[in-house]
C-alpha positions as CSV (number, residue, x, y, z in Angstrom):
1,M,-58.7,237.1,-49.7
2,T,-61.5,235.0,-49.0
3,D,-63.7,235.5,-52.2
4,E,-60.9,235.5,-54.8
5,N,-62.1,234.1,-58.0
6,A,-60.9,234.2,-61.4
7,N,-62.3,237.6,-62.2
8,H,-61.0,238.9,-59.2
9,N,-57.5,237.5,-60.1
10,R,-57.8,238.9,-63.5
11,L,-58.7,242.5,-62.2
12,T,-55.9,242.5,-59.7
13,G,-53.3,241.4,-62.3
14,N,-54.5,243.8,-64.8
15,I,-54.4,246.7,-62.3
16,L,-50.8,245.5,-61.1
17,T,-49.6,245.2,-64.7
18,A,-50.8,248.7,-65.8
19,L,-49.4,250.5,-62.7
20,S,-46.0,248.8,-62.9
21,M,-45.9,249.9,-66.7
22,H,-46.9,253.4,-65.8
23,L,-44.3,253.6,-63.0
24,K,-41.4,252.0,-65.0
25,G,-38.4,254.1,-64.5
26,K,-39.8,255.9,-61.8
27,P,-38.9,255.5,-57.9
28,C,-42.2,253.9,-57.1
29,Q,-42.8,250.5,-57.1
30,T,-46.2,248.3,-57.2
31,Y,-46.8,245.5,-54.7
32,A,-49.4,242.6,-54.4
33,L,-49.9,239.3,-52.9
34,R,-48.4,238.7,-49.5
35,M,-47.1,242.4,-48.9
36,K,-48.9,244.0,-46.1
37,V,-49.9,247.8,-45.4
38,K,-49.8,248.9,-41.7
39,A,-52.7,251.3,-40.9
40,G,-52.8,252.3,-37.3
41,H,-52.2,249.2,-35.2
42,N,-53.7,247.0,-38.0
43,Y,-52.1,245.1,-41.0
44,F,-54.0,244.4,-44.2
45,Y,-53.2,242.8,-47.5
46,P,-54.4,245.0,-50.2
47,D,-54.9,243.7,-53.6
48,V,-52.3,246.1,-55.0
49,F,-50.5,249.2,-53.7
50,V,-47.9,251.5,-54.7
51,D,-45.0,252.7,-52.4
52,C,-42.4,255.4,-53.3
53,S,-40.2,254.6,-50.3
54,D,-37.4,251.8,-50.0
55,V,-39.5,249.1,-48.7
56,D,-37.6,246.3,-47.0
57,G,-39.4,243.5,-45.4
58,Y,-43.1,242.2,-45.3
59,F,-45.0,245.4,-44.9
60,T,-45.0,249.1,-45.4
61,E,-46.4,252.1,-43.5
62,T,-46.0,254.6,-46.5
63,P,-48.2,253.6,-49.4
64,T,-49.0,256.4,-51.9
65,M,-51.9,254.3,-53.6
66,I,-54.1,251.6,-52.3
67,V,-56.5,249.4,-54.7
68,E,-58.9,247.0,-53.3
69,V,-60.9,244.9,-55.8
70,L,-64.2,244.4,-54.0
71,S,-66.0,241.2,-53.7
72,K,-69.3,240.3,-52.1
73,S,-67.7,238.8,-49.0
74,T,-65.1,241.6,-48.3
75,R,-67.0,244.8,-49.7
76,R,-68.3,246.0,-46.5
77,M,-65.1,245.8,-44.6
78,D,-63.1,247.2,-47.5
79,E,-65.7,250.3,-47.8
80,T,-65.7,250.8,-44.1
81,T,-63.1,249.8,-41.6
82,K,-60.2,249.4,-44.1
83,R,-61.0,252.8,-45.9
84,M,-61.1,254.7,-42.6
85,L,-57.9,253.3,-41.5
86,Y,-56.1,253.8,-45.0
87,L,-57.1,257.3,-45.1
88,Q,-55.2,257.9,-41.8
89,I,-52.0,257.1,-43.7
90,P,-50.1,260.5,-44.2
91,T,-48.5,259.2,-47.4
92,L,-51.5,258.1,-49.0
93,Q,-52.7,260.0,-52.1
94,E,-55.0,257.6,-53.9
């Protein structure tokens, strides 16, 4: 979130809108902003994620899709540490 600029914001909004429209009428929901994903013992704020379970609260452990919009300041962590931990989530498909 440290390098969020207009382009980052537009990309995140476009992805959120496209996924929300695609999932309309389906049991899955899109989330963004202050919703967290728990991966191992860590909590992260992905730019956008999809969850098909009944999320209640401020975080989920069952996302099916996670989207990170890469920026110069967060790219290394997004592509290494976060990716490694995200891939260990059993429900993650994309």
